[in-house]
C-alpha positions in Angstrom: 94.8 31.9 88.5 92.2 34.3 88.3 90.1 35.3 85.7 91.4 39.1 85.3 94.5 37.5 84.2 94.1 34.0 81.9 96.5 31.9 80.2 98.5 32.2 76.9 100.3 29.6 75.7 103.2 29.3 72.5 100.1 28.1 70.6 97.7 31.9 71.6 100.6 34.2 71.9 100.4 35.7 68.5 96.3 36.0 68.6 96.4 36.9 72.5 99.6 39.5 72.8 100.8 40.3 69.4 97.1 41.0 67.5 95.5 42.4 70.6 93.7 45.5 70.0 94.9 47.0 73.4 98.0 47.1 74.9 98.7 43.5 76.9 101.4 43.2 79.6 102.7 39.7 79.6 104.0 38.2 82.8 106.2 35.1 82.6 106.0 32.9 86.0 106.0 29.7 86.8 104.4 27.6 89.8 107.5 26.8 91.7 108.5 30.7 91.4 107.5 32.0 94.8 108.0 36.0 93.5 105.9 34.9 91.0 103.3 34.1 93.0 103.3 37.0 95.2 103.2 39.0 92.3 99.7 37.6 91.0 97.6 39.2 93.5 98.9 42.5 92.4 98.2 42.1 88.4 94.8 41.2 89.4 94.1 43.8 90.7 95.9 45.8 88.3 94.3 43.8 85.3 90.6 45.6 87.2 91.8 48.7 87.5 92.6 49.2 83.7 89.8 46.6 82.4 88.8 47.5 78.7 92.2 49.5 78.1 95.2 47.0 78.7 94.7 43.3 78.7 97.3 41.1 81.9 98.1 37.5 80.6 100.5 35.0 81.8 103.0 32.7 80.2 103.9 29.8 82.5 107.4 29.6 81.3 107.8 25.6 82.0 104.7 24.6 80.2 105.6 27.2 77.1 109.0 27.8 76.3 109.1 29.2 73.0 107.3 32.6 74.0 109.6 32.9 76.4 112.7 31.8 74.4 112.0 34.0 71.7 111.6 37.4 73.9 115.1 36.5 76.0 113.4 35.4 79.3 115.9 34.3 81.7 114.5 35.1 85.3 110.6 35.3 86.3 109.1 37.0 87.0 109.3 39.2 84.2 106.4 41.5 82.8 106.8 42.3 79.0 104.4 45.2 77.7 103.4 44.8 74.2 101.8 47.6 72.1 100.6 46.9 68.3 102.1 44.0 68.3 106.1 45.2 69.7 107.9 45.0 73.2 107.7 49.1 74.6 108.8 48.2 78.1 109.7 45.5 80.5 110.3 44.9 84.1 112.0 41.9 86.2 111.0 40.8 89.9 107.9 41.1 92.3 107.4 44.8 91.7 105.2 46.6 94.0 101.6 47.8 92.3 102.2 51.4 92.0 105.4 50.2 89.5 103.2 47.7 87.9 100.2 50.5 87.2 103.2 53.1 85.6 104.3 50.3 83.4 101.1 49.9 82.2 100.4 53.4 81.8 103.1 53.8 79.4 101.1 51.6 76.8 97.9 54.6 76.8 
């Protein structure tokens, strides 16, 4: 995983996402998920594009079952957008970069 999209765990989710000063797009993914791996470079591009304005982080659903369960994640890849500690939008599946960008822009 690139430095642009750091991993967040059940233990660090509150601090990294809910208490973040900037909006956070959370990518719920797993190693075995091909669409998740296909989406990763797109997320890194978008993270670089919006550096300092939006954070993009990853939650491995296999290693961190608590957070995905709390947010009703049943399919992956699932992107959930948070602003000021609240879920404001979400998207399911490997979406094109333009859709990721428009998702992120909703929080700005």
